[in-house]
N, C-alpha and C positions, 0 to 999 in steps of 0.2 A: 684170862679175860675176867674183868670185873662185871658182874651182872647186878644191875640196880633196878629194884622194883619201884615204879612210880605209881602213886595212888592219890586219893583225896576223896572228897564228898561229891555228890552229884552236882554238876554245874559249878564246880570250883575253878575249872579251867585246866584240867589235866592235859587235854589234847593240845591246848595252847602252849603249855610248858613243854610237852613232848616235842612239839614242832620247833621250839626254841633250842632244845637240846640237839635236835637233828641239824639245825642251822650251825651249831657249834662243831658238828662233825660226828655226833654220836650215831651208833646204829640203834634205831628205835623199832621196837616190835610192839604193835598195838593189838592187844588181845580182843578188843571189840571187833577189829577187822577179821581176826582169826575166827571169832564167834560167828561171823556172817558166812565164812567159807564152810564151816562144819555143818551148818544147817541149810545148805543149798539143797534143792529138791533131789531126792534120791540118796543123799548121804545117810549113813547109819543113824546119826543123831536126829536128822529130819524125820526119818521113818518112825523112830521111837516117840518123838514129840507128837506126831500125827496120831500114833496109836493111843497115846495117853490122853491127849487133849481134844482129839477129834478133828474131823475135816473142816469144821466151822472156823478154825484158826488159820485157814489157808486163803490166799488170794486166788482169783481165777487162773493165774498162770502157775499156781503150785507153790509160789513163794509163801513164807510165813507172813501172816498179817501181824506185824510186830506190835502195832498199836493195840489190837485186840488181845493178843497174848500178854502184853504188858499190863493191861487193865485186869486181866485174870490173876496174874501172879503177884502183882503189887497189892491186891485186895486180900490175898490168902497166902499167908506165910508157908503153909504146908505145900501148896502147889508150886510156890517159888522154889522151895527146896527140891521138889521132884524135878523141876526143870533144870536146876543147877546140877543135879546128879547125872542128868543125861548129857548136858553140854560140857561141863567142866573137864571131864577126862579127855574128851576129844580135843578141846582147846589146848589143854596142857600138852598133849602128845604133839600137836602141830607146832606149838611154841618151842618145845625142845628140839624139834627138827630145825627150826629157824636158828636157834642158839648154836646148835652143832655146826650149821653152815657158816655162821658168823665166826665161830671159833676157828674153823678150818681156814677161813680167809685172813686170819691174823688180827681180827678186830680186838681192840684194847678194852673198850667200854660198850656194853649193851644195855640200853634202857628199855625195860619191859613195862608198858603201861597196863596196869591191872586194876580195874575199878574195885574189885572185891579182894584185894591183896590179903588183908588181915583176916577177913571173914573166911577165906578158903585156906588159911595157913600157908599161903605162898611165901611169906617172909622167911620160911625155913629153906626155900630154894634159891634165895638171892643173897648176895654179899652185903648189900646196903639197901635201905629203903628211904624214899622221899615221899612226903605228904604235901599235897597242894591244898591250901586252905583259902577260904573266902568267908566274908561275913554272911550270915543267914539271909539278910535282906537282898544281898547281891545274888546269892544262889537262887532265890525265889524270882528275882527279876530276870535272870538268865534263863530259868526254866520257862517262864512265860514267853520270852522272846524266841527261844529256840524250839520249844515243843508245844507252845500254846497251853501249857499247864498252869492253872491258877487255883487259888483257894485250897479246898480240901485235897484235890488231886495232887497238887504240888507238895503240900505238907506230908501227904502219905508217902510220896517218893522219898522225901528227906527222912521220915521216920523209919522207913524200911531198911536204912543203912546204919551201920555202926556209927555212933556219934563222932564227929570230927575231933572232939577233944581227946577221945580214946585213941584215935589213929595218931594224933600228934604225939601223945605220950609214948607210943610205941616206935615212932619214926627215928631214923638216924639223922635225917635232915628235913627241914620244913621250908617251903616256899610260900610266901603270902601273896595271893593274887587279888588284892583288894583295890588297887589303884590303877595308875597309868601302866601301859604295856612296857614303857621304858624302865620302870621300876622292877617289873617282873623279869625283864631281860637282864638287868644288872644282877639280880639274885642268881639267875641261871648261869650267867657267865662266871660268877665267882665260884659257884658250886662245881661247875664243869672243870675249872682249873684245879680245884681241890681233888676231885675224882681222878683227874689225870695224874696228879702226884701220887695218889693211893695206888693207881694201876701200875705205875712205874716201880713203886716200892714193893708191891706184891711180887 
């Protein structure tokens, strides 16, 4: 099975590209979804987050207040690293379970969407990497539309991540998500055909 890591910058359209790969027939694993599972109330990672960050980062129903936690960790790199040390091992373990299940089902290509792929050295665990890029002004516009983040808050989110140029330099493949959806679809379709050939040759 060919395991492909899909990443990019914040609001570059990683999930859009992942959905397009799923449409082509890929098995897609979204680590953001896994991240939500491992921090459900009562889970070990949830317990550790509450212990470290306090009860004030909880909503009345016990769920994490993601907005509040996000504000804390994106303002303080040290706290962000603490949070990542709690969540990443749990996410990774669940992801490997999903990959093992896909492999046992005879899946040829698995696309794993990992926002912090290079930051967490996950490129060592995959066979190929894809980076989704977009112009900075588009990222900022999407952040405003999606999360209501503007100005300094939005720039802080961009600055908290590895520069896109560095990710592109490390990538095996790059998909530019700057224009019409049809153009992004064309790139995904062409890359999917290439990955299928690689899978057969492997």
